[in-house]
C-alpha positions in Angstrom: -20.8 15.4 59.0 -23.8 17.0 57.4 -21.2 19.1 55.1 -19.4 15.9 54.0 -22.9 14.3 52.9 -23.9 17.9 51.2 -20.6 17.7 49.3 -21.0 14.1 48.3 -24.3 15.2 47.1 -23.3 18.1 45.1 -20.5 15.9 43.4 -22.9 13.3 42.5 -25.3 15.7 41.1 -22.4 17.4 38.9 -21.4 13.8 37.8 -24.9 13.2 36.7 -25.1 16.5 34.7 -22.2 15.7 33.3 -23.1 12.3 32.3 -26.2 13.4 30.7 -24.2 16.4 28.6 -21.9 13.9 27.4 -24.5 11.2 26.6 -26.4 14.0 24.6 -23.5 14.8 22.5 -22.6 11.0 21.9 -26.3 11.0 20.3 -25.7 14.0 18.2 -22.1 12.5 17.1 -23.7 9.0 16.5 -20.8 7.5 18.2 -20.7 5.9 21.7 -17.2 6.4 23.4 -15.6 3.7 25.4 -13.6 6.7 27.1 -15.9 9.4 27.7 -12.9 11.6 28.9 -11.9 11.9 25.5 -15.2 13.5 24.4 -15.1 15.6 27.5 -11.9 17.0 26.8 -12.7 17.8 23.5 -15.5 20.0 24.8 -13.0 22.2 27.2 -12.0 25.4 25.5 -8.9 27.0 26.9 -10.9 29.8 28.3 -12.4 27.5 30.8 -9.3 25.7 31.7 -7.6 28.9 32.4 -10.2 30.3 34.5 -10.5 27.1 36.5 -8.5 26.5 39.7 -8.0 22.9 39.2 -5.4 21.7 36.5 -7.8 20.8 33.6 -6.5 20.2 30.0 -8.0 22.2 27.0 -9.0 20.8 23.6 -6.0 22.2 21.8 -3.9 19.2 21.4 -6.9 17.3 20.2 -7.6 20.1 17.7 -4.0 19.5 16.4 -4.5 15.8 16.1 -8.1 16.2 14.6 -6.8 18.4 11.8 -4.5 15.7 10.7 -6.9 13.0 10.9 -9.4 15.1 9.1 -6.8 15.7 6.3 -6.0 12.2 5.9 -9.5 10.8 5.8 -11.0 13.3 3.3 -8.2 12.7 1.2 -8.7 9.0 1.3 -12.5 9.2 0.6 -11.6 11.6 -2.4 -9.1 9.1 -3.7 -11.2 6.0 -3.4 -14.4 7.7 -4.6 -13.7 9.8 -7.3 -10.2 8.5 -8.8 -11.4 10.5 -12.0 -10.5 13.5 -10.4 -7.0 15.3 -11.0 -4.8 16.2 -8.1 -5.7 19.9 -8.5 -9.4 19.2 -8.3 -9.0 16.9 -5.3 -7.0 19.9 -3.6 -9.9 22.1 -4.4 -12.4 20.0 -3.1 -10.4 19.0 0.0 -10.0 22.8 0.8 -13.7 23.2 0.4 -14.8 20.4 2.8 -12.1 21.1 5.6 -12.3 24.9 5.5 -12.9 26.5 8.8 -16.1 27.8 7.9 -17.2 24.5 6.4 -16.3 22.9 9.6 -18.2 25.5 11.7 -21.2 24.6 9.8 -21.0 21.0 10.3 -20.3 21.9 14.1 -23.9 23.7 14.2 -25.5 20.8 12.6 -24.7 18.7 15.5 -25.1 21.6 17.8 -21.7 21.5 19.3 -21.9 24.8 20.7 -24.1 23.9 23.2 -22.2 21.3 24.7 -18.8 23.3 24.9 -17.2 24.4 28.4 -16.4 28.1 28.1 -14.9 30.7 30.6 -17.0 33.6 31.6 -15.4 36.0 29.0 -16.2 33.6 26.0 -19.7 33.3 27.3 -20.3 36.8 27.3 -19.0 37.4 23.8 -21.4 34.8 22.3 -18.4 32.2 22.2 -20.7 29.3 21.3 -21.4 31.1 18.2 -17.9 32.0 16.8 -16.9 30.3 13.8 -13.2 29.6 14.6 -14.2 28.3 18.0 -16.6 25.7 16.9 -14.5 24.6 13.8 -11.6 23.8 16.3 -14.1 22.1 18.8 -15.3 20.2 15.8 -11.6 18.9 15.1 -11.1 18.0 18.6 -14.2 15.5 18.5 -12.7 13.9 15.3 -9.4 13.6 17.2 -11.4 12.0 20.4 -13.2 9.6 18.0 -10.2 8.5 16.3 -8.2 8.1 19.7 -11.3 6.1 21.2 -12.2 3.9 18.1 -9.5 4.2 15.5 -9.4 5.2 12.1 -12.5 3.5 11.3 -14.6 5.5 13.8 -13.0 8.8 12.8 -13.9 7.9 9.0 -17.5 7.0 9.7 -17.8 10.3 11.7 -16.3 12.5 9.0 -18.1 10.5 6.3 -21.3 11.2 7.7 -20.8 15.0 8.6 -18.0 16.5 6.5 -17.7 14.3 3.4 -21.6 14.1 2.7 -21.5 17.9 1.8 -19.5 17.0 -1.2 -22.8 15.7 -2.8 -24.6 18.8 -1.8 -23.2 20.5 -4.8 -22.0 19.5 -8.1 -18.5 19.3 -8.8 -18.5 22.2 -10.7 -20.1 24.2 -8.4 -17.9 23.1 -5.7 -14.6 24.1 -7.9 -15.9 27.5 -8.4 -16.7 28.3 -5.1 -13.1 29.0 -4.7 -13.1 32.3 -6.7 -9.5 33.3 -5.2 -8.0 30.3 -6.9 -9.9 30.8 -10.2 -8.9 34.4 -10.1 -5.2 33.7 -9.5 -5.4 31.0 -12.3 -7.0 33.4 -15.0 -4.2 36.0 -14.0 -1.5 33.6 -14.2 -2.4 32.1 -17.6 -2.5 36.0 -19.0 1.0 36.5 -17.5 -0.3 39.2 -15.4 0.8 39.7 -11.4 -1.1 38.0 -8.7 -3.8 39.9 -7.1 -3.5 41.6 -3.5 -6.1 41.4 -0.8 -6.6 44.3 2.0 -8.9 44.6 4.7 -10.0 48.1 4.0 -12.7 48.0 7.0 -14.0 46.1 10.1 -17.5 46.8 11.2 -19.5 45.9 14.3 -18.2 44.1 17.9 -15.4 41.3 17.9 -18.2 38.6 18.3 -20.2 39.7 15.3 -17.9 41.4 12.9 -18.1 42.1 9.2 -14.8 42.4 7.2 -14.4 44.7 4.1 -11.8 43.4 1.6 -10.4 45.3 -1.3 -8.7 43.5 -4.1 -6.1 45.2 -6.2 -5.0 44.0 -9.7 -1.7 45.6 -10.7 -1.9 48.0 -8.0 -5.4 49.4 -8.9 -8.3 48.7 -7.0 -10.6 46.4 -8.7 -13.6 44.9 -6.6 -14.7 45.0 -3.0 -16.3 42.3 -0.9 -17.6 41.6 2.6 -18.2 38.8 4.9 -18.2 37.7 8.3 -14.8 36.3 8.1 -11.6 37.8 6.2 -11.7 34.6 3.8 -15.7 35.2 3.1 -14.8 38.8 2.1 -12.0 37.7 0.2 -13.8 35.2 -1.8 -16.7 37.4 -2.6 -14.2 40.5 -3.9 -12.4 37.9 -6.2 -15.9 36.8 -7.6 -16.6 40.3 -8.1 -13.4 40.6 -9.9 -13.9 37.7 -12.0 -17.3 39.3 -13.0 -15.6 42.6 -14.0 -12.9 40.7 -16.2 -15.4 38.7 -17.8 -17.4 42.1 -18.5 -14.4 43.8 -19.8 -13.6 40.8 -22.2 -17.1 40.6 -23.7 -16.9 44.5 -24.2 -13.8 43.9 -26.3 
C-alpha cells in the first residue's frame, strides 16, 4: 500500500514538473496550446525516445510537417508584403529566413534547447547547443502550433519569430548574404564553369567542430573559408572569392 502511495506521489510530481515545463515554453512561444501533447512531442528528440523503455514518439514527423508549413507561411508573407520583389529576390530572402542556421538562432531566442528531452548521449555532447538539433526542434514546434491552432496560429508564430528578422537587415544586405549564389551568378554571366567546394579540414570535437572549406575556380584553388557549419564555411569562401575577383577586375 505504501509503495502504491509513493508511486502515485512520484507520478504526480513528474506530471507537475511536466506541466510547468510546457507552461514555461508556451510563454516563450507566445501561444497557449489546447492540446499540450503536441507541444510535448515537439520537444522529444529521437535519442530520448530510443533510450526510453516506453513506446514514445519523437518529433521527427512534426519536423517534416513544420518544414512544409514554414515554407508556405514565409512564401505567403513575402508575396503579400513585398509584391515588388522578383521571384529570384523572394527565393533568396526565403532561403535566408528558413536556413538551418537562421532557425537555430530563432530557437536560441526562445531558449528552446532548455526545454528539449534528450537522451544521455546527446546530453553529454551538448546536444542542446547543436544548430541542427535546435533547427529541427523549432520546425517541430511550428508544426505543433499549426496542428493545434491552424494556419493562423502558425503564421502568427512564424511572423513573430522568423519573418521579423527580414527587417533586421536591408533588402540589399540580405541578398548579398548569399555569397554562393552571387559567385555562381557572376561566373555564369562570364561564361565560366561553376565553382567547386571541398572540405579540406575539420577541427575540434563533434559538438564544437570548425570546418575549413576551399573553393576552386576552373580547377584551381581560389579562396578558403571557415565556419561552425559546412554551409557557413562555404559562404565565407565564396565571399572571399568574390573579393578576389573584384580586385582582379580593378587591377585590369
